[in-house]
ZAMARGU-4260 file (C-alpha; in steps of 0.2 Angstrom, whole numbers, plus 5000, padded with zeros to 4 digits):
<rodrens>
0) 4995/4918/5091 | 5012/4922/5084 | 5026/4929/5094 | 5023/4946/5085 | 5005/4946/5089
5) 5010/4944/5107 | 5023/4958/5106 | 5011/4970/5097 | 4996/4967/5109 | 5008/4969/5124
10) 5015/4985/5117 | 4998/4992/5113 | 4992/4990/5131 | 5008/4994/5140 | 5005/5006/5154
15) 5021/5015/5159 | 5022/5014/5178 | 5030/5027/5190 | 5047/5021/5197 | 5044/5017/5215
20) 5049/5030/5227 | 5063/5020/5235 | 5071/5016/5218 | 5087/5025/5212 | 5087/5035/5196
25) 5096/5025/5184 | 5100/5037/5170 | 5112/5048/5179 | 5122/5049/5195 | 5131/5062/5205
30) 5146/5066/5195 | 5138/5062/5178 | 5146/5071/5164 | 5136/5077/5149 | 5147/5081/5135
35) 5146/5080/5116 | 5154/5078/5099 | 5148/5080/5082 | 5138/5064/5083 | 5127/5067/5099
40) 5126/5072/5116 | 5135/5060/5128 | 5130/5054/5145 | 5146/5048/5154 | 5154/5046/5137
45) 5140/5036/5130 | 5132/5043/5114 | 5113/5041/5112 | 5098/5046/5102 | 5086/5058/5110
50) 5068/5060/5107 | 5061/5075/5116 | 5043/5081/5119 | 5038/5099/5124 | 5026/5099/5139
55) 5025/5116/5148 | 5020/5114/5166 | 5009/5130/5167 | 4998/5124/5153 | 4991/5109/5162
60) 4986/5107/5180 | 4999/5097/5190 | 4986/5083/5193 | 4988/5079/5174 | 5007/5079/5174
65) 5010/5061/5178 | 4999/5054/5164 | 5006/5067/5151 | 5024/5061/5155 | 5019/5043/5155
70) 5010/5044/5138 | 5025/5053/5131 | 5037/5039/5137 | 5025/5026/5130 | 5027/5036/5113
75) 5045/5033/5113 | 5050/5050/5121 | 5065/5049/5132 | 5067/5068/5136 | 5054/5081/5142
80) 5057/5099/5138 | 5049/5114/5146 | 5052/5133/5146 | 5053/5143/5163 | 5040/5157/5163
85) 5047/5172/5172 | 5031/5182/5173 | 5021/5168/5182 | 5036/5165/5194 | 5039/5183/5198
90) 5023/5192/5195 | 5029/5207/5205 | 5047/5212/5208 | 5054/5201/5222 | 5037/5191/5224
95) 5039/5173/5219 | 5026/5159/5215 | 5032/5141/5212 | 5015/5133/5218 | 5002/5123/5210
100) 5004/5122/5191 | 5019/5134/5193 | 5028/5121/5203 | 5043/5119/5192 | 5053/5108/5204
105) 5039/5095/5206 | 5037/5094/5187 | 5055/5090/5184 | 5055/5078/5198 | 5041/5069/5190
110) 5051/5067/5174 | 5065/5060/5185 | 5053/5047/5193 | 5048/5042/5175 | 5066/5038/5171
115) 5067/5051/5158 | 5079/5065/5154 | 5074/5084/5154 | 5078/5100/5145 | 5075/5116/5154
120) 5074/5132/5143 | 5076/5146/5155 | 5076/5160/5143 | 5071/5170/5153 | 5063/5177/5137
125) 5054/5162/5129 | 5041/5169/5117 | 5031/5153/5117 | 5015/5162/5112 | 5015/5167/5130
130) 5010/5184/5137 | 5024/5196/5135 | 5035/5181/5129 | 5037/5177/5148 | 5044/5193/5153
135) 5034/5201/5168 | 5025/5217/5165 | 5034/5226/5179 | 5050/5226/5169 | 5043/5239/5158
140) 5043/5251/5173 | 5061/5249/5177 | 5070/5266/5173 | 5080/5266/5157 | 5077/5248/5153
145) 5078/5240/5135 | 5074/5222/5134 | 5086/5209/5127 | 5101/5220/5123 | 5117/5227/5131
150) 5107/5236/5144 | 5112/5236/5162 | 5095/5237/5170 | 5089/5222/5160 | 5104/5212/5162
155) 5105/5214/5180 | 5087/5208/5183 | 5089/5194/5170 | 5104/5187/5179 | 5095/5188/5196
160) 5081/5178/5189 | 5092/5165/5180 | 5102/5163/5195 | 5087/5160/5206 | 5080/5147/5194
165) 5097/5138/5193 | 5099/5138/5211 | 5082/5131/5214 | 5085/5117/5202 | 5102/5114/5210
170) 5095/5113/5228 | 5083/5100/5221 | 5098/5091/5213 | 5090/5091/5196 | 5104/5093/5185
175) 5112/5077/5178 | 5129/5082/5186 | 5120/5080/5202 | 5111/5064/5197 | 5096/5073/5191
180) 5087/5072/5174 | 5092/5089/5166 | 5104/5086/5153 | 5103/5103/5143 | 5099/5121/5148
185) 5094/5135/5136 | 5098/5153/5138 | 5089/5167/5128 | 5078/5161/5113 | 5078/5164/5095
190) 5089/5179/5096 | 5097/5179/5079 | 5085/5192/5071 | 5086/5202/5087 | 5105/5203/5086
195) 5103/5210/5068 | 5091/5223/5075 | 5102/5228/5090 | 5118/5227/5080 | 5134/5228/5091
200) 5123/5230/5107 | 5115/5213/5102 | 5131/5204/5099 | 5138/5211/5116 | 5122/5205/5125
205) 5122/5188/5118 | 5140/5185/5122 | 5137/5191/5140 | 5121/5180/5141 | 5132/5165/5137
210) 5145/5169/5149 | 5133/5173/5163 | 5123/5156/5160 | 5139/5146/5160 | 5145/5154/5176
215) 5130/5147/5185 | 5139/5130/5186 | 5125/5118/5181 | 5137/5105/5175 | 5127/5103/5159
220) 5129/5110/5141 | 5120/5126/5137 | 5111/5129/5121 | 5104/5144/5111 | 5090/5140/5098
225) 5090/5148/5081 | 5106/5156/5084 | 5119/5152/5071 | 5133/5163/5078 | 5131/5156/5096
230) 5146/5160/5107 | 5160/5147/5108 | 5154/5137/5123 | 5136/5136/5118 | 5128/5124/5106
235) 5117/5132/5093 | 5101/5123/5088 | 5088/5123/5075 | 5069/5128/5076 | 5058/5125/5062
240) 5048/5112/5052 | 5062/5104/5041 | 5079/5106/5050 | 5086/5091/5040 | 5085/5101/5024
245) 5086/5119/5029 | 5100/5120/5042 | 5118/5115/5039 | 5121/5112/5058 | 5134/5121/5069
250) 5149/5129/5061 | 5159/5121/5074 | 5160/5103/5069 | 5163/5097/5087 | 5145/5102/5091
255) 5130/5090/5088 | 5115/5093/5077 | 5101/5096/5089 | 5083/5101/5084 | 5075/5111/5098
260) 5058/5114/5090 | 5050/5103/5077 | 5033/5111/5076 | 5020/5097/5077 | 5006/5109/5071
265) 5003/5128/5069 | 4999/5138/5085 | 4982/5147/5082 | 4976/5164/5085 | 4958/5171/5085
270) 4953/5174/5067 | 4963/5159/5061 | 4955/5144/5051 | 4959/5126/5056 | 4976/5120/5052
275) 4986/5104/5054 | 5002/5095/5050 | 5001/5077/5045 | 5010/5063/5054 | 5018/5058/5038
280) 5026/5076/5036 | 5033/5076/5053 | 5040/5059/5052 | 5048/5063/5035 | 5056/5078/5043
285) 5063/5069/5058 | 5069/5054/5047 | 5078/5067/5036 | 5086/5076/5051 | 5093/5059/5057
290) 5099/5055/5040 | 5110/5070/5039 | 5118/5067/5056 | 5105/5074/5069 | 5104/5065/5085
295) 5090/5074/5095 | 5073/5081/5090 | 5061/5090/5101 | 5043/5090/5096 | 5036/5107/5099
300) 5023/5104/5106 | 5021/5086/5111 | 5006/5092/5122 | 5001/5110/5120 | 4988/5111/5134
305) 4979/5127/5138 | 4983/5145/5140 | 4972/5147/5156 | 4966/5164/5162 | 4975/5179/5153
310) 4992/5169/5150 | 4991/5169/5131 | 5000/5182/5120 | 4991/5194/5110 | 4977/5186/5100
315) 4983/5169/5105 | 4969/5157/5109 | 4968/5147/5125 | 4969/5130/5116 | 4987/5128/5112
320) 4994/5115/5099 | 4979/5105/5100 | 4985/5095/5085 | 5000/5089/5095 | 5003/5070/5098
325) 4994/5072/5114 | 4979/5084/5111 | 4974/5098/5123 | 4965/5086/5134 | 4980/5074/5135
330) 4972/5061/5124 | 4982/5052/5111 | 4979/5060/5094 | 4981/5046/5081 | 4989/5042/5070
335) 5001/5056/5074 | 5006/5049/5091 | 5007/5031/5085 | 5016/5035/5069 | 5030/5044/5078
340) 5031/5031/5091 | 5035/5018/5077 | 5047/5030/5069 | 5057/5031/5086 | 5057/5012/5087
345) 5064/5011/5069 | 5078/5024/5073 | 5083/5015/5089 | 5084/4999/5079 | 5098/5008/5069
350) 5106/5017/5084 | 5123/5009/5083 | 5125/5013/5064 | 5118/5031/5067 | 5130/5035/5081
355) 5146/5026/5075 | 5144/5022/5057 | 5153/5032/5043 | 5141/5043/5034 | 5139/5044/5015
360) 5127/5050/5002 | 5122/5041/4985 | 5112/5050/4972 | 5098/5039/4965 | 5090/5050/4953
365) 5082/5067/4952 | 5076/5072/4969 | 5080/5054/4975 | 5095/5050/4986 | 5102/5037/4999
370) 5110/5042/5015 | 5120/5029/5024 | 5129/5026/5040 | 5140/5010/5039 | 5152/5000/5050
375) 5158/4987/5037 | 5169/4977/5048 | 5154/4974/5060 | 5141/4972/5046 | 5131/4987/5053
380) 5122/4998/5041 | 5107/5009/5039 | 5101/5018/5024 | 5088/5032/5022 | 5080/5032/5004
385) 5073/5049/5001 | 5060/5054/4988 | 5059/5073/4988 | 5046/5074/4974 | 5030/5081/4981
390) 5019/5073/4967 | 5028/5058/4960 | 5030/5041/4968 | 5045/5031/4961 | 5056/5016/4961
395) 5075/5017/4964 | 5089/5004/4963 | 5100/5003/4979 | 5114/4990/4980 | 5106/4980/4966
400) 5088/4979/4974 | 5073/4989/4968 | 5063/4999/4981 | 5047/5008/4979 | 5048/5025/4988
405) 5032/5035/4989 | 5032/5054/4985 | 5039/5065/4999 | 5045/5051/5010 | 5059/5042/5018
410) 5061/5023/5019 | 5072/5017/5032 | 5082/5001/5028 | 5088/4995/5045 | 5102/4984/5038
415) 5104/4993/5021 | 5092/4979/5014 | 5076/4978/5024 | 5063/4992/5025 | 5058/4993/5043
420) 5049/5010/5042 | 5042/5021/5028 | 5037/5039/5034 | 5022/5039/5021 | 5015/5022/5026
425) 5005/5023/5042 | 5003/5007/5052 | 4998/5015/5068 | 4979/5016/5072 | 4968/5032/5069
430) 4955/5039/5080 | 4941/5051/5080 | 4938/5064/5093 | 4919/5067/5097 | 4910/5078/5109
435) 4895/5073/5119 | 4880/5082/5126 | 4878/5079/5145 | 4863/5080/5156 | 4871/5094/5166
440) 4868/5106/5152 | 4850/5106/5155 | 4849/5102/5173 | 4847/5118/5184 | 4851/5129/5168
445) 4846/5144/5178 | 4857/5160/5175 | 4859/5175/5185 | 4867/5192/5179 | 4876/5207/5185
450) 4877/5220/5172 | 4891/5233/5170 | 4880/5241/5156 | 4870/5250/5169 | 4886/5258/5176
455) 4894/5265/5160 | 4905/5278/5167 | 4906/5296/5161 | 4920/5309/5162 | 4913/5316/5178
460) 4915/5300/5188 | 4931/5294/5180 | 4949/5296/5187 | 4966/5297/5180 | 4962/5312/5169
465) 4973/5318/5155 | 4972/5329/5140 | 4973/5314/5128 | 4969/5296/5130 | 4982/5287/5139
470) 4991/5271/5133 | 4982/5255/5139 | 4996/5244/5145 | 5004/5258/5156 | 4987/5260/5164
475) 4981/5242/5166 | 4999/5235/5170 | 4993/5218/5164 | 4981/5216/5179 | 4966/5216/5168
480) 4961/5217/5149 | 4950/5231/5152 | 4951/5250/5152 | 4937/5263/5151 | 4940/5279/5141
485) 4928/5293/5144 | 4925/5311/5138 | 4911/5324/5137 | 4907/5337/5124 | 4894/5351/5121
490) 4884/5353/5105 | 4874/5369/5101 | 4858/5367/5090 | 4868/5374/5075 | 4880/5359/5077
495) 4867/5346/5073 | 4864/5340/5055 | 4849/5348/5047 | 4845/5334/5036 | 4836/5319/5043
500) 4846/5307/5032 | 4863/5312/5039 | 4869/5306/5056 | 4885/5310/5064 | 4898/5297/5064
505) 4910/5292/5078 | 4927/5287/5073 | 4938/5280/5087 | 4955/5274/5082 | 4965/5261/5093
510) 4982/5254/5094 | 4973/5238/5098 | 4965/5226/5102 | 4946/5228/5103 | 4933/5241/5110
515) 4915/5243/5114 | 4909/5260/5112 | 4894/5270/5120 | 4887/5287/5117 | 4876/5294/5130
520) 4876/5277/5138 | 4869/5269/5123 | 4878/5255/5114 | 4885/5261/5098 | 4895/5246/5092
525) 4911/5235/5093 | 4927/5235/5084 | 4944/5225/5084 | 4960/5223/5076 | 4969/5206/5071
530) 4985/5197/5075 | 4993/5205/5060 | 4985/5222/5061 | 4982/5226/5079 | 4978/5244/5076
535) 4960/5248/5069 | 4947/5261/5069 | 4928/5259/5073 | 4916/5270/5063 | 4898/5270/5068
540) 4883/5282/5066 | 4878/5289/5083 | 4863/5299/5091 | 4869/5316/5099 | 4859/5329/5107
545) 4860/5348/5110 | 4869/5351/5126 | 4882/5339/5135 | 4885/5322/5126 | 4896/5308/5134
550) 4907/5296/5125 | 4912/5280/5135 | 4923/5267/5127 | 4928/5251/5135 | 4945/5246/5127
555) 4951/5228/5129 | 4968/5219/5125 | 4971/5201/5122 | 4988/5199/5130 | 5004/5208/5127
560) 5015/5204/5112 | 5027/5190/5113 | 5041/5194/5101 | 5051/5207/5092 | 5063/5221/5097
565) 5058/5235/5109 | 5044/5225/5117 | 5044/5238/5131 | 5038/5251/5119 | 5023/5242/5112
570) 5006/5251/5114 | 4988/5247/5115 | 4972/5256/5118 | 4963/5272/5111 | 4973/5285/5103
575) 4961/5297/5094 | 4943/5301/5092 | 4933/5312/5080 | 4915/5315/5076 | 4911/5318/5058
580) 4895/5324/5049 | 4891/5339/5060 | 4886/5355/5052 | 4901/5364/5059 | 4913/5350/5052
585) 4923/5337/5060 | 4925/5338/5079 | 4942/5331/5085 | 4940/5325/5103 | 4958/5318/5104
590) 4964/5332/5115 | 4947/5336/5123 | 4952/5329/5140 | 4949/5311/5145 | 4946/5301/5160
595) 4951/5283/5163 | 4945/5269/5174 | 4955/5253/5175 | 4946/5237/5175 | 4928/5231/5177
600) 4917/5234/5192 | 4914/5215/5193 | 4933/5212/5193 | 4935/5223/5208 | 4921/5215/5217
605) 4927/5198/5212 | 4911/5192/5203 | 4921/5178/5195 | 4924/5169/5211 | 4913/5154/5216
610) 4905/5164/5229 | 4900/5177/5217 | 4910/5192/5225 | 4902/5207/5232 | 4889/5210/5218
615) 4871/5209/5218 | 4865/5195/5206 | 4848/5195/5199 | 4838/5184/5186 | 4847/5185/5169
620) 4841/5194/5154 | 4850/5188/5139 | 4859/5196/5125 | 4865/5210/5135 | 4882/5219/5133
625) 4895/5221/5147 | 4886/5208/5158 | 4892/5195/5170 | 4882/5179/5169 | 4883/5164/5181
630) 4875/5147/5184 | 4878/5131/5194 | 4881/5114/5187 | 4886/5097/5194 | 4902/5087/5187
635) 4897/5076/5172 | 4899/5058/5177 | 4913/5047/5171 | 4931/5051/5168 | 4931/5059/5151
640) 4937/5077/5149 | 4924/5091/5151 | 4922/5106/5139 | 4911/5121/5139 | 4903/5125/5122
645) 4904/5144/5120 | 4897/5146/5103 | 4881/5155/5108 | 4892/5169/5115 | 4901/5185/5109
650) 4917/5190/5117 | 4924/5189/5134 | 4932/5178/5147 | 4925/5163/5157 | 4928/5155/5174
655) 4924/5139/5183 | 4925/5140/5202 | 4935/5155/5200 | 4948/5147/5189 | 4951/5157/5173
660) 4948/5145/5158 | 4954/5159/5145 | 4947/5172/5134 | 4933/5167/5122 | 4928/5176/5105
665) 4915/5166/5097 | 4909/5182/5087 | 4925/5183/5078 | 4923/5171/5063 | 4937/5165/5052
670) 4937/5164/5033 | 4927/5148/5034 | 4913/5156/5044 | 4916/5148/5061 | 4925/5154/5077
675) 4943/5149/5079 | 4939/5142/5096 | 4922/5139/5105 | 4926/5123/5115 | 4935/5127/5132
680) 4943/5114/5142 | 4938/5112/5161 | 4950/5101/5169 | 4941/5089/5181 | 4953/5094/5195
685) 4944/5111/5194 | 4927/5104/5198 | 4918/5098/5213 | 4905/5084/5212 | 4891/5096/5214
690) 4888/5115/5214 | 4901/5121/5202 | 4899/5139/5197 | 4902/5144/5178 | 4904/5163/5177
695) 4905/5172/5160 | 4909/5190/5157 | 4901/5195/5140 | 4906/5211/5131 | 4895/5211/5116
700) 4879/5201/5120 | 4875/5182/5119 | 4864/5168/5125 | 4872/5160/5140 | 4856/5148/5142
705) 4862/5140/5126 | 4880/5136/5132 | 4882/5117/5133 | 4893/5106/5144 | 4900/5092/5135
710) 4912/5078/5137 | 4926/5072/5125 | 4930/5055/5119 | 4942/5046/5107 | 4932/5030/5107
715) 4931/5028/5088 | 4947/5019/5084 | 4952/5015/5066 | 4964/5006/5055 | 4968/5010/5036
720) 4982/4999/5030 | 4987/4992/5013 | 4994/4975/5010 | 5008/4985/5001 | 5014/4993/5017
725) 5030/4987/5025 | 5028/4975/5040 | 5025/4982/5057 | 5041/4990/5064 | 5040/4979/5079
730) 5043/4964/5067 | 5061/4967/5070 | 5073/4969/5085 | 5092/4972/5086 | 5103/4959/5094
735) 5121/4962/5095 | 5119/4977/5083 | 5111/4965/5070 | 5094/4967/5063 | 5084/4952/5068
740) 5066/4947/5062 | 5055/4942/5077 | 5039/4940/5066 | 5033/4924/5058 | 5032/4934/5042
745) 5033/4953/5036 | 5015/4956/5031 | 5008/4972/5038 | 4996/4970/5053 | 4984/4982/5060
750) 4983/4985/5079 | 4968/4992/5087 | 4968/4998/5105 | 4955/5006/5116 | 4959/5020/5129
755) 4962/5013/5146 | 4948/5005/5155 | 4938/5003/5139 | 4935/4988/5127 | 4930/4986/5109
760) 4911/4984/5110 | 4907/4986/5092 | 4914/4985/5074 | 4906/4999/5065 | 4914/4997/5048
765) 4926/4984/5041 | 4931/4982/5022 | 4945/4975/5012 | 4948/4980/4995 | 4947/4999/4990
770) 4938/5008/5004 | 4939/5027/5005 | 4937/5040/5018 | 4944/5045/5035 | 4941/5038/5053
775) 4923/5040/5057 | 4918/5041/5039 | 4923/5026/5029 | 4914/5020/5013 | 4916/5003/5004
780) 4923/5003/4986 | 4919/4991/4972 | 4931/4978/4978 | 4923/4977/4995 | 4924/4960/5004
785) 4907/4957/5014 | 4915/4944/5026 | 4928/4957/5033 | 4917/4964/5046 | 4913/4946/5053
790) 4931/4942/5054 | 4936/4958/5063 | 4922/4956/5075 | 4927/4939/5080 | 4945/4945/5082
795) 4942/4961/5092 | 4925/4962/5101 | 4926/4961/5120 | 4945/4965/5120 | 4955/4980/5124
800) 4967/4977/5110 | 4967/4966/5094 | 4979/4962/5080 | 4973/4960/5062 | 4982/4953/5048
805) 4981/4963/5032 | 4980/4950/5019 | 4968/4947/5004 | 4969/4928/5009 | 4961/4932/5026
810) 4947/4942/5020 | 4944/4934/5003 | 4950/4949/4993 | 4953/4949/4975 | 4969/4957/4970
815) 4964/4957/4952 | 4948/4968/4956 | 4950/4984/4945 | 4954/4998/4957 | 4959/4988/4972
820) 4972/4996/4984 | 4973/4980/4994 | 4968/4990/5009 | 4960/4985/5026 | 4949/4999/5034
825) 4941/4996/5051 | 4932/5007/5063 | 4928/5000/5080 | 4919/5008/5095 | 4926/5007/5112
830) 4916/5009/5128 | 4917/5004/5147 | 4914/4986/5151 | 4896/4985/5157 | 4895/4977/5174
835) 4884/4962/5176 | 4872/4958/5190 | 4885/4945/5197 | 4898/4959/5197
</rodrens>
């Protein structure tokens, strides 16, 4: 086995270990100075490259934090970023919570234990698709308050919380100036468009916020993201997809180019179809950013996690940035994770040139260019060859040598001669995520129910009465999604339509977000808005009678809005109701007198807890609206992540052992005809070996007996590499600032690696020539080489990791075959090693 093979195999199965408790943190020490110039941040005067990944501690159970941080480090990340979420830490004024998955100090200490840096984005407004942008609801009730402007009530409370957070971090010695991992802190968040809305008050506020933050004495620089006109002592940073091409950098040429949010996908809301961002596009954007002098990129998100319970902003799904390099379950999403890992290695090969070389630009043709960093006297040089054409590959001449540059790509020449990485050529492995039925779905699949539908309230039994419907947020105070509106009205015989083909129509209009309507305790129908248009009207034919009639509407919200000016004024809930089609004309009930009941009976009686609360459960009848359902199940065997398939249900919220897994909305189909999300993560730390309680509150009606309990695997691993790809990036190392080849040759190689504790048990597919498809669905082409599978099996089966040469000579490929792409495609199946009788 060649030296490169040994290096690749070792790198593939490397496990990042925690630093032993007695070891000292090596990256900083008490008295460390974090400074900067145009080229980079500096730690004790030393420039460096920073690859950061966003992992938000409230979006994952703390049991999962060590693995997430370790996998990020294994991917070449050396900084972990997180927001601080005011509304989870101070849910009531003066009442604080820093426990469990809200243990901010524990999270940053774990980063330190992994010998990594950290970035803390305090905000305290953070947006983040988080409920109310992270602001606690109680702020709305402070007299005369206006959020995020030159408003004394808001500034006083903001300063109090920022100071509290900074002091907690200081007490734990977590800032780099104290020997801790935190090298950057952020105040406010994407304020530029807000400043325009608030005008002079916005400018005064942002100046105040900067001075207030600096006065806390963290000893590290403060940043403001998406804020071109940041105050003098604060570093402005970029958020977006292509900051290397859309952002000129700070006006102050003494400040570095820092990219605080490189969006690895698109966050999704209910009603959205699937979306993704390719590994190649992210790598292209990062390479471009470093080619124009950038020195820090933060992937937002590196792991998105889950918006548990009611923590998502309006219409935001529980699954958050599942397309990140680490998916919702913390599993490697390949090739995104591996391709970015290889990019980080390539850029580190060029670190000296990037940080100290003289930059220059050389046009190479229309939409082609070379960007260089060079130290001639040391023979240190790196070049980025860029092709901005979106449909045209091309060949350019650079320093007398020809280079093929694929469409929309950057080729990195580590010594201005040798291609060490191309953003468009993926040498990393691919994998496929699969979901597997478990026996626990069918075992003890017995459901109980408690229905709210039998207790649809009427005006007579309601409270909080008013002339008109009251605004929902002010009523629920973010303690529940639900608010009942009730009214009653009387009809005389002459009011009813005289024709049988005419029925009265209920029209109920809402500021958002959804409703279930009843007339005389009979379900009339459901309605909802959208993320873009939250306001909506429900129009349904109804049955009315002579005498007293009752309207009962259960209004629901899906979180508070997370962005924009005057958040404290945003509204939700019912605002007008009419009945059309009566003989006497339209009956406007908006000012008829309304009663309100906050929350559900089952919420007050805690039906969602594992004990079942104070409700009377009975055998379930399915497809009932406004019904609580529950069943018991045992934990699925093994260690694979667990999910609940909610596709058979309508809309509601689900719990396991009293832990809120989030809102579900399977009945809301996107344009392609499927729910935006129907699989819900159940962290294994939420489960007991036996007797777990799954509880669902269903608003519209569904079939809980068809809910499935599944496990998740990424055991199908693949490679799809052409012989024309550059050699693997680990074919090179840097010694004394010089690029040095450590491989026997520069032919590309495929590396296949199973998840931890699993081995390659089967080669499902192998072909050299012109195979087609994606991981899990490859097909052979007309240039297929039959012996490829046998060769791959011999090299890989029974191993956790294997390295395969990509060469026609190895597989007997014919380079003259019409249509050949000289590509090796492999799909292998991983599984746990089977114990023998002797074991």
